[in-house]
PyMOL commands that place a pseudoatom at each C-alpha (Angstrom):
pseudoatom trace, name=CA, resn=UNK, resi=1, chain=A, elem=C, hetatm=0, pos=[-0.329, -0.170, 0.025]
pseudoatom trace, name=CA, resn=UNK, resi=2, chain=A, elem=C, hetatm=0, pos=[1.426, 3.337, -0.648]
pseudoatom trace, name=CA, resn=UNK, resi=3, chain=A, elem=C, hetatm=0, pos=[2.160, 4.841, 2.614]
pseudoatom trace, name=CA, resn=UNK, resi=4, chain=A, elem=C, hetatm=0, pos=[1.340, 8.675, 3.768]
pseudoatom trace, name=CA, resn=UNK, resi=5, chain=A, elem=C, hetatm=0, pos=[4.165, 10.361, 2.974]
pseudoatom trace, name=CA, resn=UNK, resi=6, chain=A, elem=C, hetatm=0, pos=[3.222, 9.656, -0.898]
pseudoatom trace, name=CA, resn=UNK, resi=7, chain=A, elem=C, hetatm=0, pos=[0.165, 10.136, -0.121]
pseudoatom trace, name=CA, resn=UNK, resi=8, chain=A, elem=C, hetatm=0, pos=[1.344, 13.845, 1.579]
pseudoatom trace, name=CA, resn=UNK, resi=9, chain=A, elem=C, hetatm=0, pos=[3.369, 14.672, -1.635]
pseudoatom trace, name=CA, resn=UNK, resi=10, chain=A, elem=C, hetatm=0, pos=[0.684, 13.807, -4.141]
pseudoatom trace, name=CA, resn=UNK, resi=11, chain=A, elem=C, hetatm=0, pos=[-1.808, 15.653, -2.107]
pseudoatom trace, name=CA, resn=UNK, resi=12, chain=A, elem=C, hetatm=0, pos=[0.695, 18.727, -2.078]
pseudoatom trace, name=CA, resn=UNK, resi=13, chain=A, elem=C, hetatm=0, pos=[0.515, 18.701, -5.880]
pseudoatom trace, name=CA, resn=UNK, resi=14, chain=A, elem=C, hetatm=0, pos=[-3.445, 18.515, -6.096]
pseudoatom trace, name=CA, resn=UNK, resi=15, chain=A, elem=C, hetatm=0, pos=[-3.686, 21.404, -3.483]
pseudoatom trace, name=CA, resn=UNK, resi=16, chain=A, elem=C, hetatm=0, pos=[-1.280, 23.460, -5.624]
pseudoatom trace, name=CA, resn=UNK, resi=17, chain=A, elem=C, hetatm=0, pos=[-3.479, 22.837, -8.752]
pseudoatom trace, name=CA, resn=UNK, resi=18, chain=A, elem=C, hetatm=0, pos=[-6.766, 22.675, -7.100]
pseudoatom trace, name=CA, resn=UNK, resi=19, chain=A, elem=C, hetatm=0, pos=[-6.611, 24.842, -4.124]
pseudoatom trace, name=CA, resn=UNK, resi=20, chain=A, elem=C, hetatm=0, pos=[-10.017, 24.734, -2.789]
pseudoatom trace, name=CA, resn=UNK, resi=21, chain=A, elem=C, hetatm=0, pos=[-9.208, 21.074, -1.833]
pseudoatom trace, name=CA, resn=UNK, resi=22, chain=A, elem=C, hetatm=0, pos=[-6.719, 22.034, 0.660]
pseudoatom trace, name=CA, resn=UNK, resi=23, chain=A, elem=C, hetatm=0, pos=[-7.624, 20.020, 3.941]
pseudoatom trace, name=CA, resn=UNK, resi=24, chain=A, elem=C, hetatm=0, pos=[-9.170, 16.935, 1.801]
pseudoatom trace, name=CA, resn=UNK, resi=25, chain=A, elem=C, hetatm=0, pos=[-7.537, 13.655, 1.992]
pseudoatom trace, name=CA, resn=UNK, resi=26, chain=A, elem=C, hetatm=0, pos=[-8.226, 11.163, -0.810]
pseudoatom trace, name=CA, resn=UNK, resi=27, chain=A, elem=C, hetatm=0, pos=[-9.557, 7.433, -1.057]
pseudoatom trace, name=CA, resn=UNK, resi=28, chain=A, elem=C, hetatm=0, pos=[-6.708, 5.530, -1.945]
pseudoatom trace, name=CA, resn=UNK, resi=29, chain=A, elem=C, hetatm=0, pos=[-6.693, 1.915, -3.877]
pseudoatom trace, name=CA, resn=UNK, resi=30, chain=A, elem=C, hetatm=0, pos=[-5.057, -0.199, -6.003]
pseudoatom trace, name=CA, resn=UNK, resi=31, chain=A, elem=C, hetatm=0, pos=[-5.290, 0.431, -9.483]
pseudoatom trace, name=CA, resn=UNK, resi=32, chain=A, elem=C, hetatm=0, pos=[-4.568, -2.725, -12.183]
pseudoatom trace, name=CA, resn=UNK, resi=33, chain=A, elem=C, hetatm=0, pos=[-3.150, -1.012, -15.438]
pseudoatom trace, name=CA, resn=UNK, resi=34, chain=A, elem=C, hetatm=0, pos=[-2.320, -3.020, -18.667]
pseudoatom trace, name=CA, resn=UNK, resi=35, chain=A, elem=C, hetatm=0, pos=[0.656, -2.552, -21.018]
pseudoatom trace, name=CA, resn=UNK, resi=36, chain=A, elem=C, hetatm=0, pos=[-0.320, -3.767, -24.445]
pseudoatom trace, name=CA, resn=UNK, resi=37, chain=A, elem=C, hetatm=0, pos=[-1.488, -7.475, -23.264]
pseudoatom trace, name=CA, resn=UNK, resi=38, chain=A, elem=C, hetatm=0, pos=[0.720, -8.039, -20.088]
pseudoatom trace, name=CA, resn=UNK, resi=39, chain=A, elem=C, hetatm=0, pos=[-0.427, -6.420, -16.749]
pseudoatom trace, name=CA, resn=UNK, resi=40, chain=A, elem=C, hetatm=0, pos=[2.325, -3.833, -15.998]
pseudoatom trace, name=CA, resn=UNK, resi=41, chain=A, elem=C, hetatm=0, pos=[4.550, -4.897, -12.766]
pseudoatom trace, name=CA, resn=UNK, resi=42, chain=A, elem=C, hetatm=0, pos=[4.632, -1.775, -11.143]
pseudoatom trace, name=CA, resn=UNK, resi=43, chain=A, elem=C, hetatm=0, pos=[1.717, -1.212, -8.640]
pseudoatom trace, name=CA, resn=UNK, resi=44, chain=A, elem=C, hetatm=0, pos=[-0.465, 1.766, -9.204]
pseudoatom trace, name=CA, resn=UNK, resi=45, chain=A, elem=C, hetatm=0, pos=[-2.784, 3.828, -7.115]
pseudoatom trace, name=CA, resn=UNK, resi=46, chain=A, elem=C, hetatm=0, pos=[-5.501, 5.876, -7.908]
pseudoatom trace, name=CA, resn=UNK, resi=47, chain=A, elem=C, hetatm=0, pos=[-6.382, 8.386, -5.468]
pseudoatom trace, name=CA, resn=UNK, resi=48, chain=A, elem=C, hetatm=0, pos=[-10.174, 10.416, -5.619]
pseudoatom trace, name=CA, resn=UNK, resi=49, chain=A, elem=C, hetatm=0, pos=[-10.834, 13.764, -3.580]
pseudoatom trace, name=CA, resn=UNK, resi=50, chain=A, elem=C, hetatm=0, pos=[-14.029, 15.157, -3.838]
pseudoatom trace, name=CA, resn=UNK, resi=51, chain=A, elem=C, hetatm=0, pos=[-15.016, 19.023, -4.187]
pseudoatom trace, name=CA, resn=UNK, resi=52, chain=A, elem=C, hetatm=0, pos=[-17.308, 21.093, -4.579]
pseudoatom trace, name=CA, resn=UNK, resi=53, chain=A, elem=C, hetatm=0, pos=[-17.273, 24.647, -6.337]
pseudoatom trace, name=CA, resn=UNK, resi=54, chain=A, elem=C, hetatm=0, pos=[-20.109, 27.232, -5.949]
pseudoatom trace, name=CA, resn=UNK, resi=55, chain=A, elem=C, hetatm=0, pos=[-20.777, 28.863, -8.998]
pseudoatom trace, name=CA, resn=UNK, resi=56, chain=A, elem=C, hetatm=0, pos=[-21.763, 32.394, -10.102]
pseudoatom trace, name=CA, resn=UNK, resi=57, chain=A, elem=C, hetatm=0, pos=[-25.324, 31.831, -9.598]
pseudoatom trace, name=CA, resn=UNK, resi=58, chain=A, elem=C, hetatm=0, pos=[-25.104, 30.277, -6.363]
pseudoatom trace, name=CA, resn=UNK, resi=59, chain=A, elem=C, hetatm=0, pos=[-25.553, 26.636, -7.067]
pseudoatom trace, name=CA, resn=UNK, resi=60, chain=A, elem=C, hetatm=0, pos=[-23.123, 24.110, -5.892]
pseudoatom trace, name=CA, resn=UNK, resi=61, chain=A, elem=C, hetatm=0, pos=[-21.398, 21.567, -8.487]
pseudoatom trace, name=CA, resn=UNK, resi=62, chain=A, elem=C, hetatm=0, pos=[-19.397, 18.896, -6.774]
pseudoatom trace, name=CA, resn=UNK, resi=63, chain=A, elem=C, hetatm=0, pos=[-16.244, 17.502, -8.763]
pseudoatom trace, name=CA, resn=UNK, resi=64, chain=A, elem=C, hetatm=0, pos=[-13.877, 14.763, -8.422]
pseudoatom trace, name=CA, resn=UNK, resi=65, chain=A, elem=C, hetatm=0, pos=[-10.436, 14.854, -9.041]
pseudoatom trace, name=CA, resn=UNK, resi=66, chain=A, elem=C, hetatm=0, pos=[-8.832, 11.356, -9.527]
pseudoatom trace, name=CA, resn=UNK, resi=67, chain=A, elem=C, hetatm=0, pos=[-4.768, 10.964, -9.925]
pseudoatom trace, name=CA, resn=UNK, resi=68, chain=A, elem=C, hetatm=0, pos=[-3.166, 7.867, -10.861]
pseudoatom trace, name=CA, resn=UNK, resi=69, chain=A, elem=C, hetatm=0, pos=[0.374, 7.634, -9.091]
pseudoatom trace, name=CA, resn=UNK, resi=70, chain=A, elem=C, hetatm=0, pos=[2.843, 4.522, -9.259]
pseudoatom trace, name=CA, resn=UNK, resi=71, chain=A, elem=C, hetatm=0, pos=[4.199, 2.876, -6.123]
pseudoatom trace, name=CA, resn=UNK, resi=72, chain=A, elem=C, hetatm=0, pos=[7.220, 5.742, -5.745]
pseudoatom trace, name=CA, resn=UNK, resi=73, chain=A, elem=C, hetatm=0, pos=[4.451, 8.472, -5.505]
pseudoatom trace, name=CA, resn=UNK, resi=74, chain=A, elem=C, hetatm=0, pos=[5.147, 9.794, -9.362]
pseudoatom trace, name=CA, resn=UNK, resi=75, chain=A, elem=C, hetatm=0, pos=[2.038, 11.261, -10.977]
pseudoatom trace, name=CA, resn=UNK, resi=76, chain=A, elem=C, hetatm=0, pos=[1.228, 9.312, -13.976]
pseudoatom trace, name=CA, resn=UNK, resi=77, chain=A, elem=C, hetatm=0, pos=[-2.194, 11.016, -14.449]
pseudoatom trace, name=CA, resn=UNK, resi=78, chain=A, elem=C, hetatm=0, pos=[-4.547, 13.883, -12.895]
pseudoatom trace, name=CA, resn=UNK, resi=79, chain=A, elem=C, hetatm=0, pos=[-8.170, 14.163, -14.128]
pseudoatom trace, name=CA, resn=UNK, resi=80, chain=A, elem=C, hetatm=0, pos=[-11.668, 16.036, -13.193]
pseudoatom trace, name=CA, resn=UNK, resi=81, chain=A, elem=C, hetatm=0, pos=[-15.051, 15.307, -13.258]
pseudoatom trace, name=CA, resn=UNK, resi=82, chain=A, elem=C, hetatm=0, pos=[-18.385, 16.959, -12.553]
for i in range(1, 82): cmd.bond("trace and resi %d" % i, "trace and resi %d" % (i + 1))
show_as sticks, trace
zoom trace
C-alpha cells in the first residue's frame, strides 16, 4: 500500500492545482493497469479527491479529481470531472 508520506506529496501537488481541495484527504485504492497484453509490474494507485465549487448563480457543483500514481509516488495522470 502507498505510504502516508507519498500520499501527502501527491496531495501537495493536487492542492497546488486545485486550492479549494486543501485539507481534503483522498480515497486511495490499488489500480491495475495493462501494458499492451501483459499486466504492468509496477503497482499503481488511484487517489480520488471530492470537492465542490459554487457557481456565480450560487449553485453548488460537486466534482472529483482523480490521480493515478505509481508506487514511487510519481503522478502519472490527473483528471477532473463534474
